[in-house]
Each structure stands twice: as structure tokens, then as C-alpha cells.
C-alpha positions as CSV (number, residue, x, y, z in Angstrom):
1,M,34.7,94.6,144.0
2,A,38.1,96.1,145.0
3,N,38.4,97.9,148.3
4,A,39.8,101.4,148.3
5,P,43.4,101.8,149.6
6,I,44.0,103.4,152.9
7,N,44.8,106.8,151.3
8,F,41.2,106.9,149.8
9,A,37.8,107.7,151.4
10,E,35.2,105.5,149.9
11,Y,31.7,106.8,149.3
12,A,28.7,104.7,148.5
13,R,26.6,106.3,145.7
14,A,24.0,107.7,148.1
15,D,26.7,109.1,150.4
16,W,28.4,110.8,147.5
17,Q,25.2,112.3,146.2
18,A,24.6,113.8,149.7
19,L,27.7,115.9,149.1
20,T,26.2,117.9,146.2
21,T,25.9,121.7,146.8
22,P,24.0,124.4,145.1
23,V,27.2,125.9,143.7
24,A,26.6,124.8,140.0
25,E,22.9,124.1,139.6
26,R,23.1,125.3,135.9
27,T,25.3,122.3,135.1
28,T,22.4,119.9,135.5
29,E,19.7,122.1,134.2
30,L,21.2,121.9,130.7
31,V,21.5,118.1,130.7
32,T,18.5,116.6,129.1
33,P,17.9,113.0,128.0
34,H,18.4,114.0,124.4
35,V,21.8,115.8,125.3
36,L,22.9,112.8,127.3
37,Q,22.1,110.4,124.4
38,N,24.3,112.5,122.1
39,I,27.1,112.8,124.7
40,K,27.4,109.1,125.7
41,A,30.1,107.0,123.8
42,F,29.2,104.2,121.4
43,N,27.5,101.3,123.2
44,D,28.0,102.9,126.7
45,E,25.3,103.5,129.2
46,V,24.6,106.7,131.3
47,S,21.4,107.9,132.9
48,M,19.9,111.1,134.2
49,A,20.1,109.6,137.7
50,D,23.9,109.4,137.1
51,V,24.0,113.1,136.2
52,F,22.3,114.2,139.5
53,E,23.6,111.5,141.9
54,V,27.2,111.2,140.7
55,Y,28.3,113.9,138.2
56,K,26.7,116.9,139.9
57,P,28.7,116.4,143.2
58,L,31.7,115.6,141.1
59,V,31.4,118.8,139.2
60,D,31.0,120.6,142.5
61,Y,34.2,119.1,143.7
62,L,36.1,120.0,140.5
63,L,35.0,123.6,140.8
64,L,36.3,123.6,144.4
65,R,39.6,122.2,143.2
66,K,39.7,124.8,140.3
67,A,39.1,127.7,142.7
68,Q,41.9,126.3,144.9
69,Y,44.2,126.1,141.8
70,D,43.5,129.6,140.8
71,R,44.2,131.0,144.4
72,N,47.4,128.9,144.8
73,R,48.8,129.9,141.4
74,T,48.1,133.6,142.0
75,E,49.8,133.5,145.4
76,R,52.7,131.6,144.1
77,L,53.3,134.0,141.1
78,T,53.0,137.0,143.4
79,F,55.6,135.6,145.7
80,L,58.0,134.9,142.8
81,N,57.3,138.4,141.3
82,H,56.1,136.8,138.1
83,V,53.6,138.3,135.8
84,K,50.4,136.2,135.9
85,T,49.8,134.4,132.5
86,P,47.0,132.1,131.5
87,A,47.5,128.4,132.4
88,P,44.5,126.0,132.2
89,F,43.3,123.8,135.0
90,V,44.0,120.2,133.6
91,I,41.8,117.2,134.3
92,G,43.3,113.8,133.4
93,I,40.9,110.8,132.9
94,A,42.3,107.3,132.9
95,G,40.9,103.7,132.9
96,P,40.8,100.6,130.7
97,V,39.3,100.1,127.2
98,A,35.5,99.9,127.1
99,V,34.9,101.1,130.6
100,G,33.3,104.5,129.6
101,K,36.1,107.0,129.9
102,S,34.9,108.9,126.8
103,T,31.4,109.3,128.2
104,T,32.8,110.6,131.5
105,A,35.1,113.1,129.8
106,R,32.3,114.4,127.4
107,L,29.8,114.7,130.2
108,L,32.2,116.6,132.4
109,Q,33.1,118.8,129.5
110,F,29.5,119.7,128.9
111,M,28.6,120.3,132.5
112,L,31.7,122.5,133.0
113,Q,31.0,124.4,129.8
114,A,27.7,125.5,131.6
115,E,30.0,127.4,134.1
116,F,32.9,128.6,131.9
117,G,31.5,128.7,128.3
118,E,31.8,126.4,125.4
119,E,35.2,127.6,124.2
120,Q,36.7,127.5,127.7
121,V,36.6,123.8,128.3
122,A,38.6,121.7,125.9
123,L,38.8,117.9,125.5
124,T,41.3,115.7,123.7
125,T,42.4,112.1,124.0
126,T,45.7,110.3,124.0
127,D,44.8,108.3,121.0
128,G,46.1,110.8,118.6
129,F,49.6,110.2,120.1
130,L,49.6,106.5,119.1
131,L,52.2,105.8,116.5
132,S,50.8,105.3,113.1
133,N,50.0,101.8,112.0
134,A,52.8,102.1,109.4
135,E,55.2,103.0,112.1
136,L,54.0,100.3,114.4
137,Q,54.4,97.8,111.6
138,A,57.9,99.1,110.7
139,R,59.0,98.7,114.3
140,G,57.4,95.2,114.6
141,I,55.1,96.1,117.5
142,M,51.8,96.2,115.7
143,Q,50.5,93.5,118.2
144,R,51.5,95.8,121.1
145,K,49.2,98.7,120.0
146,G,47.8,100.3,123.1
147,F,50.8,99.3,125.2
148,P,53.2,102.1,126.5
149,E,55.8,101.6,123.7
150,S,53.1,102.2,121.0
151,Y,52.7,105.9,121.9
152,D,54.8,108.9,121.1
153,M,55.3,109.7,124.8
154,R,57.9,112.4,124.2
155,G,55.3,114.1,121.9
156,M,52.6,113.7,124.5
157,L,54.8,115.3,127.2
158,D,55.7,118.3,124.9
159,F,52.1,118.7,124.2
160,M,51.1,118.9,127.8
161,D,54.0,121.3,128.5
162,T,52.5,123.5,125.8
163,V,49.1,123.3,127.3
164,K,50.3,124.2,130.8
165,D,52.3,127.1,129.4
166,G,49.0,128.7,128.3
167,T,50.1,128.8,124.7
168,T,47.5,129.7,122.1
169,D,46.8,127.6,119.0
170,I,47.3,124.3,120.8
171,R,47.3,121.4,118.3
172,S,46.4,117.8,119.2
173,P,46.8,115.1,116.5
174,K,43.5,113.3,115.5
175,Y,42.8,109.6,115.7
176,S,40.0,107.8,113.7
177,H,38.4,104.7,115.2
178,D,36.8,104.0,111.8
179,I,40.2,103.3,110.3
180,S,41.9,102.5,113.6
181,D,44.8,104.8,112.8
182,V,46.1,108.3,113.3
183,V,44.8,110.8,110.7
184,A,47.8,112.3,109.0
185,D,48.2,116.1,109.1
186,E,44.9,116.6,110.9
187,F,44.5,118.3,114.3
188,D,42.1,119.6,116.8
189,V,43.0,123.2,117.7
190,F,42.4,124.9,121.0
191,E,42.8,128.5,121.9
192,R,43.9,128.9,125.5
193,P,41.1,127.2,127.3
194,E,40.3,127.7,131.0
195,I,40.0,124.0,131.6
196,F,41.7,121.2,129.6
197,I,40.5,117.6,129.8
198,I,42.7,114.8,128.5
199,E,41.4,111.2,128.4
200,G,43.1,107.9,127.6
201,I,44.2,104.6,128.9
202,N,47.7,105.8,129.6
203,T,47.3,109.2,131.2
204,L,48.5,108.0,134.6
205,Q,51.4,105.9,133.3
206,A,55.0,106.6,133.8
207,T,57.2,107.1,130.6
208,V,60.2,104.8,130.1
209,D,62.5,107.5,128.7
210,S,61.6,110.4,131.0
211,P,61.4,111.0,134.8
212,V,58.4,113.2,134.1
213,Y,55.0,111.7,134.4
214,L,52.1,112.8,132.1
215,S,50.1,113.2,135.4
216,D,52.7,115.8,136.7
217,F,50.8,118.3,134.4
218,F,47.4,117.3,135.8
219,D,45.6,119.4,138.6
220,V,43.2,116.5,139.3
221,S,42.9,113.0,137.9
222,I,40.1,110.6,137.5
223,Y,40.2,106.9,137.0
224,V,37.1,105.1,135.7
225,D,37.1,101.5,137.2
226,A,35.1,98.3,137.0
227,D,35.7,94.6,137.8
228,T,37.7,92.9,135.1
229,K,35.0,90.4,134.1
230,L,32.6,93.3,133.5
231,I,35.1,95.2,131.4
232,E,35.6,92.1,129.3
233,E,31.7,91.8,128.8
234,W,31.6,95.4,127.7
235,Y,34.5,95.0,125.4
236,L,32.9,92.1,123.6
237,E,29.5,93.8,123.6
238,R,31.0,96.9,121.9
239,F,32.7,94.7,119.4
240,R,29.5,93.0,118.4
241,A,27.7,96.4,118.2
242,L,30.5,97.7,116.0
243,L,30.2,94.7,113.6
244,R,26.4,95.2,113.4
245,Q,26.8,99.0,112.7
246,T,29.6,98.4,110.1
247,K,27.5,95.8,108.3
248,Q,24.3,98.0,108.4
249,K,26.2,100.9,106.8
250,N,27.9,98.6,104.3
251,D,31.0,100.6,105.2
252,T,33.8,98.7,103.4
253,T,36.4,101.3,104.5
254,N,35.8,100.7,108.2
255,F,38.5,98.7,110.2
256,F,35.8,96.3,111.3
257,W,34.5,95.5,107.7
258,S,36.8,92.4,107.4
259,W,35.5,91.0,110.6
260,T,32.0,91.2,109.2
261,Q,33.0,88.9,106.4
262,V,33.5,85.9,108.6
263,P,31.0,83.9,110.6
264,I,30.0,85.7,113.8
265,T,31.3,82.8,116.0
266,E,34.7,83.1,114.4
267,A,34.7,86.9,114.7
268,E,33.8,86.6,118.4
269,S,36.5,84.0,119.0
270,M,39.1,86.4,117.4
271,A,37.8,89.3,119.6
272,H,38.1,87.1,122.7
273,D,41.7,86.2,121.7
274,V,42.5,89.9,121.3
275,W,41.1,90.6,124.8
276,Q,43.1,87.8,126.4
277,T,46.4,88.5,124.7
278,V,46.3,92.3,124.4
279,N,43.7,94.2,126.4
280,L,43.7,92.0,129.6
281,V,47.5,92.0,129.6
282,N,47.6,95.8,129.1
283,L,45.0,96.2,131.9
284,E,46.8,94.0,134.4
285,E,50.4,95.2,133.7
286,Y,50.1,98.8,132.9
287,I,46.6,100.3,133.4
288,L,45.3,99.0,136.6
289,P,48.5,99.6,138.6
290,T,47.9,103.3,137.9
291,R,44.5,103.4,139.6
292,E,46.0,104.4,143.0
293,R,47.7,107.5,141.4
294,A,44.3,109.0,140.7
295,D,42.6,111.6,142.9
296,I,39.1,110.3,142.2
297,V,38.1,106.8,141.3
298,L,34.6,106.1,139.8
299,H,33.8,102.4,140.3
300,K,31.2,101.0,138.0
301,A,29.0,97.9,138.5
302,K,26.6,96.2,136.1
303,H,25.0,98.3,133.3
304,H,27.8,100.9,133.8
305,E,26.2,102.2,136.9
306,I,28.6,104.0,139.2
307,S,28.2,102.2,142.6
308,D,30.8,104.1,144.6
309,V,33.4,106.8,144.5
310,W,36.8,106.9,146.0
311,L,38.3,110.2,147.0
312,R,42.0,110.7,147.7
313,K,42.6,111.8,151.3
314,F,46.2,112.8,150.9
């Protein structure tokens, strides 16, 4: 397991749990095993113990940061003689493929909605800002899908600028994992939320053609972490589960259908090659180096259990 850099305080799970406060008790009261089952991402794992021991103190900390953000913004606008306009508190969530970012994002959204209301906590992913498969093919970079150059980074920065401006009718492009492509002319629409969560592998990455980081728009950032060998295991486990699901549903339109038509050993071999040549390279060269830019690191051990939390000191 990696050690926290000097600018992070490292908390074992029990020590992190001890930091919980009575500030947001309602956030845990609404989380039931049934709710948790619906929240967790496909083939991910999360427990009620995680809710009470890790996510409750995390939500307490996020509420603290949100209160600080509101005070600082009010004081700054007063100093500048500017009229106060709505601007959401933005939480960025990063980390590699198959590590459980989506579960973290959805659970935090649900728990924060208990404090602010369902319409006031929005969630989107950076997947919708991938270039379409047709565009990737035209540029000859289909094999680089998921790497920085496969995203519309300018569009993503413009989107976050719109979010931070407090604009109404915010539109985020949709991505379908069933077809593994952007869905043309379909958007998620948000109406000036109080809190905005954006999740994706690239949320802490720099952009090649702009001095502005996506994370410059974040008020707090979280990196979901695990040892590389575990991430590989989870990636391959998810791949097998997706094949089983696609075959059971007889879903011939699914991206994974063609993989179900070859022997499982051959499919697994292809998936392992994709991990080695695409996901592992992307992790080591572009994703993992951004971990130290996060404000909070959630480190996972076996069975997706969060073993310790790193909290940025300065």
C-alpha cells in the first residue's frame, strides 16, 4: 500500500470514524441496505459499515467545507461590491477505472441530498465529454479511448465555467456504457444546484491546450485509490460479470455482445490485453500522478473496503 505524501494526514479507518460529528445524522438515517444496493455501481461493493465508518465523517467534512465556501464567497463579493449570485459548491471525484468512483459519487449525492434536497445536489460524469466513437475512428485514436486526447477538454472546461457561473439549464452530454459511446443529442439537465458533483478518471488532469485545470473549478476533490493489482482484479471481475449479464439478457445491441460469442478464455485474454495496453498505461501515466492533487484520498483494500483516508493538510 502506498504511503501518504508529507502534505497529507493519514487516518486509519477507525481513527477516521472517530472524527464523525452529530452535524448530519439524517444523512445516515435514510441509507438502508435496500437503498445502498440501488446506489452501488455494477459489480462494486459497499456496506452499511462503510456508510457509518467512512462516508458519515466524510459528509461531515464536506459540510464543513461547504460552510467555509459560502462564508468566503459572501465576504469576497461584499469586499468587491458585487451582487451575490448563486454558484454551486463543486466536488470532483477522480480515480482509475473499476475502482468504484461511481458508487462513491452516488452515495455522497444521496447523503448530501438529505441535507439540501433532491434537486439541490447534482451529479454528472466526464464520460459524456468523450469524443464519439466515429470521431475517434476518424482521428485514428480509437485505441486511445480514455486517454486525455480522447476527450473534448475544451467543452468540459466551458461546461464547468457554466456550472460555476450559476447558470440555469445546465446541460451535460450523456454517455451509454451499453453501446460504449456518447448518445447523440441527449443531455442531463440541471437547474442551478446547490452542490455539483462531477466524477471521472480525468477530473484532476491538466489539459494540453489550456493553462486552466478542470480542478480549478472544484471546491474539494476526492481520489478513490487502490493498489494496482487489486484494480486489475476488479476490472477483470467486472468484465466477466458484464459478459454474463449481456448473455443472460440476450442483448445483441450491447457493446459486450460480440465478446460473448467467443470462448470465455479467449474473451478474458482479450480483456487482459486491453488492461495491459490501455487501462494500465493510462493509470500509470495520466491518472495515478493526479492523486496528490486531491484534497481527500479514499484508499481501498480487498473487497473494496476503504482501509484508510488521506486528508490534505495544506
